C-alpha positions as CSV (number, residue, x, y, z in Angstrom):
1,M,-2.3,29.7,17.8
2,T,-1.4,30.3,14.2
3,E,1.8,28.7,12.8
4,K,3.5,31.1,10.4
5,Y,5.5,30.0,7.3
6,D,7.1,31.6,4.4
7,I,5.7,29.0,2.0
8,I,2.8,26.5,2.3
9,I,2.5,23.8,-0.3
10,I,-0.8,21.9,-0.5
11,G,0.0,18.4,-1.9
12,G,3.1,16.3,-1.4
13,G,2.9,14.3,-4.6
14,M,5.1,14.7,-7.7
15,V,4.6,18.4,-8.1
16,G,4.7,19.4,-4.5
17,A,7.6,17.2,-3.7
18,S,9.6,18.5,-6.7
19,L,9.0,22.1,-5.5
20,V,10.3,21.2,-2.0
21,A,13.4,19.6,-3.6
22,A,13.9,22.8,-5.6
23,L,13.8,24.8,-2.4
24,K,16.0,22.5,-0.4
25,N,18.9,24.9,-0.2
26,H,16.7,27.8,0.9
27,T,17.1,26.9,4.6
28,D,16.2,30.5,5.6
29,K,12.6,29.8,4.4
30,K,10.2,28.0,6.7
31,I,8.1,25.7,4.6
32,A,5.0,23.6,5.3
33,V,3.7,20.7,3.2
34,I,0.0,19.6,3.6
35,E,-0.4,16.0,2.3
36,A,-3.8,14.2,2.4
37,H,-2.3,10.7,2.6
38,A,-0.2,9.2,5.3
39,L,3.4,9.0,4.3
40,Q,4.8,5.6,4.8
41,G,8.4,5.6,3.5
42,A,8.2,7.0,0.0
43,Y,4.5,6.2,-0.6
44,Q,2.2,8.7,-2.2
45,P,-0.6,7.8,-4.6
46,S,1.1,9.6,-7.6
47,F,4.2,7.6,-7.0
48,D,2.8,4.5,-8.9
49,D,3.7,2.3,-11.8
50,R,3.0,5.0,-14.4
51,S,5.9,6.9,-16.0
52,I,6.7,10.6,-16.6
53,A,8.4,11.9,-19.7
54,L,11.1,14.5,-19.0
55,S,12.2,17.0,-21.6
56,Y,15.9,18.0,-22.1
57,G,14.9,21.2,-20.3
58,S,13.7,19.2,-17.3
59,R,17.1,17.5,-17.2
60,R,18.8,20.9,-16.8
61,I,16.5,21.8,-14.0
62,L,17.1,18.5,-12.2
63,Q,20.8,19.0,-12.7
64,A,20.6,22.4,-11.0
65,M,18.6,20.8,-8.2
66,G,21.4,18.2,-7.7
67,L,19.0,15.3,-8.5
68,W,20.1,14.3,-12.0
69,D,23.1,12.0,-11.2
70,A,20.9,9.7,-9.0
71,L,18.0,9.8,-11.4
72,E,20.0,9.2,-14.6
73,A,21.1,5.7,-13.5
74,E,17.5,4.5,-13.4
75,I,15.8,6.2,-16.4
76,Q,15.7,5.6,-20.1
77,A,16.8,8.2,-22.7
78,I,14.7,8.8,-25.8
79,K,17.2,9.0,-28.7
80,F,14.7,8.9,-31.6
81,I,11.0,9.7,-32.1
82,H,8.9,8.1,-34.8
83,V,5.5,9.8,-35.6
84,S,2.9,8.3,-38.0
85,D,-0.7,8.7,-38.9
86,R,-2.7,5.5,-39.4
87,G,-4.1,5.3,-42.9
88,H,-1.7,7.9,-44.3
89,F,1.5,7.5,-46.2
90,G,4.8,8.6,-44.7
91,A,6.2,9.3,-41.2
92,T,8.3,11.8,-39.3
93,R,11.5,10.7,-37.7
94,I,13.5,12.8,-35.2
95,D,17.1,12.0,-34.3
96,H,18.8,13.5,-31.3
97,K,22.0,13.9,-33.2
98,E,20.3,16.2,-35.7
99,E,19.0,18.3,-32.8
100,N,22.5,18.4,-31.2
101,V,21.4,17.0,-27.9
102,E,22.4,13.9,-26.0
103,A,18.7,12.8,-25.8
104,L,15.3,14.1,-27.0
105,G,13.8,13.3,-23.6
106,Y,13.8,10.8,-20.8
107,V,11.3,8.3,-19.3
108,A,11.2,7.9,-15.5
109,E,9.0,5.6,-13.5
110,N,6.9,7.6,-11.0
111,K,7.6,5.1,-8.2
112,M,11.3,5.5,-8.6
113,F,11.2,9.2,-9.1
114,G,9.0,9.6,-6.0
115,R,11.3,7.5,-3.9
116,L,14.3,9.7,-5.0
117,L,12.4,12.9,-4.2
118,M,11.3,11.7,-0.7
119,D,14.8,10.5,0.2
120,E,16.0,14.0,-0.7
121,I,13.4,16.1,1.1
122,K,12.1,14.2,4.1
123,P,15.3,14.9,6.2
124,L,15.1,18.7,5.5
125,K,14.9,20.6,8.8
126,H,13.2,23.7,7.5
127,V,10.3,21.8,6.1
128,D,7.3,20.7,8.3
129,W,5.0,17.9,7.0
130,Y,1.4,17.7,8.0
131,S,0.3,14.2,7.0
132,P,-2.4,13.0,6.7
133,A,-4.0,16.4,6.6
134,T,-6.6,18.3,4.5
135,I,-7.3,21.9,3.9
136,E,-10.7,23.1,5.1
137,S,-10.7,26.9,4.7
138,L,-8.7,29.6,3.0
139,L,-8.6,33.4,3.6
140,Q,-6.5,35.6,1.3
141,T,-5.6,39.2,2.2
142,S,-3.2,41.7,0.5
143,D,-0.4,40.6,2.9
144,N,-0.8,36.9,3.4
145,V,-2.9,33.7,3.1
146,S,-4.4,32.0,6.1
147,I,-5.7,28.4,6.0
148,S,-7.3,26.0,8.4
149,I,-6.4,22.3,8.1
150,K,-7.6,19.1,9.7
151,Y,-4.6,17.3,11.1
152,N,-4.5,14.5,13.7
153,N,-8.3,15.0,14.1
154,E,-7.7,18.6,15.2
155,K,-8.0,21.9,13.4
156,C,-4.8,23.8,12.9
157,A,-4.3,27.4,11.7
158,L,-1.4,28.2,9.3
159,Q,-0.4,31.4,7.6
160,S,2.1,32.3,4.9
161,K,3.1,34.9,2.3
162,L,2.8,32.3,-0.5
163,L,0.4,29.4,-0.9
164,V,1.1,26.8,-3.6
165,A,-1.8,24.6,-4.8
166,A,-0.3,21.2,-5.8
167,D,-3.2,19.0,-4.8
168,G,-4.2,17.6,-8.2
169,V,-6.7,18.2,-11.0
170,Q,-9.6,18.3,-8.5
171,S,-7.8,20.8,-6.3
172,A,-9.6,21.6,-3.1
173,T,-7.3,24.6,-2.7
174,R,-8.4,26.0,-6.1
175,Q,-12.1,25.5,-5.2
176,L,-11.6,27.3,-1.8
177,A,-9.9,30.1,-3.6
178,G,-12.8,30.5,-6.0
179,L,-10.6,30.0,-9.1
180,A,-12.6,29.1,-12.2
181,V,-11.6,26.5,-14.8
182,K,-12.7,25.7,-18.3
183,Q,-13.5,22.1,-19.0
184,A,-14.2,20.3,-22.3
185,D,-15.2,16.7,-22.7
186,Y,-13.6,15.2,-25.8
187,Q,-15.2,11.8,-25.1
188,Q,-11.8,10.3,-25.0
189,S,-10.0,8.3,-22.3
190,A,-6.3,7.3,-21.9
191,I,-5.4,3.8,-20.9
192,I,-1.9,3.4,-19.3
193,A,0.1,0.2,-19.4
194,N,3.6,-1.1,-19.2
195,I,4.7,-3.8,-21.7
196,Q,7.8,-5.7,-22.6
197,T,8.9,-6.4,-26.2
198,D,10.8,-9.3,-27.7
199,Q,13.1,-7.0,-29.6
200,P,15.2,-4.1,-28.2
201,H,13.5,-0.8,-28.4
202,N,16.7,1.0,-29.3
203,A,15.7,4.1,-27.4
204,I,12.9,4.9,-29.9
205,A,9.6,6.5,-28.9
206,Y,6.6,6.1,-31.1
207,E,3.5,8.2,-31.5
208,R,0.8,7.1,-33.9
209,F,-2.4,9.1,-34.6
210,T,-5.6,7.2,-35.0
211,D,-9.3,8.1,-35.4
212,S,-9.9,7.5,-31.7
213,G,-6.8,9.4,-30.5
214,P,-3.0,9.1,-30.3
215,L,-1.2,6.0,-29.3
216,A,2.2,6.5,-27.7
217,F,5.0,4.1,-26.8
218,L,7.7,5.5,-24.5
219,P,10.8,3.5,-24.0
220,M,11.6,2.4,-20.5
221,T,14.5,0.5,-18.9
222,E,14.8,-3.3,-19.2
223,N,13.4,-3.2,-22.7
224,R,10.0,-2.1,-21.7
225,Y,7.5,0.5,-23.0
226,A,5.1,2.8,-21.2
227,V,2.0,2.8,-23.4
228,V,-0.6,5.6,-23.5
229,W,-3.6,4.3,-25.5
230,T,-6.2,7.0,-26.2
231,C,-9.6,5.6,-27.1
232,H,-13.2,6.7,-27.3
233,T,-14.6,6.7,-23.7
234,H,-17.3,4.2,-24.6
235,E,-14.5,1.7,-25.6
236,Q,-12.6,2.1,-22.3
237,Q,-14.4,-0.6,-20.2
238,S,-14.1,-3.3,-22.9
239,I,-10.4,-2.6,-23.4
240,M,-9.7,-2.6,-19.6
241,A,-11.6,-5.9,-19.3
242,M,-9.2,-7.7,-21.7
243,D,-6.8,-10.2,-20.4
244,D,-3.1,-9.6,-21.2
245,K,-3.0,-11.7,-24.4
246,T,-6.1,-10.1,-25.9
247,F,-4.9,-6.6,-24.9
248,I,-1.5,-7.2,-26.6
249,S,-3.3,-8.5,-29.7
250,A,-5.6,-5.4,-29.9
251,L,-2.6,-3.1,-29.3
252,Q,-0.7,-4.6,-32.2
């Protein structure tokens, strides 16, 4: 027997869950979410200690979704941005007041954002969750998309008018659909860390360009920064092996 849906979303992480939240009021639409990991509370691998930067445009979308009020209490606004290039004179400074916006952006922790999303969407009656489940086959026609999934150690057949692939950079859905991608190896890696500073960050985000790649400091709540340190790939292991004291010294 084939279960028919209006929309099937492959992946219940940050992207898939956000789409479900955006569709929460479309109760006339029957939606299925296929998630590879078992959902225990608000757990999903993408809901971790990393952070996501939200633009002012994202804020407006989240307001329309009815999520902003709950989110705003737990995120950090970016009021100022400081951009510099190591070894070069001068810097660029951007002030939210000059741009006539309340903030240039916002920084939200994935774990908190994911919890908020799951609290919003798990009770929805028009959304069926298949978890843990994986997509195994895909057949597309001019009228619909049919997929086969493995769920509870059994094969299930699902069909919909719209299939959304939100299953990550190594998307199995994309591969089954035969969609090509272009890849380029820049020999760079990004190291993600959270740090706390002695001095207040004053809602300032920093981006510094270096020979090995950009270094970004995004302000978080509780006087913390989310750090994105881009380095040459051959440097990654040695940096990751540093203890906290050595890492902070190298970062400075």
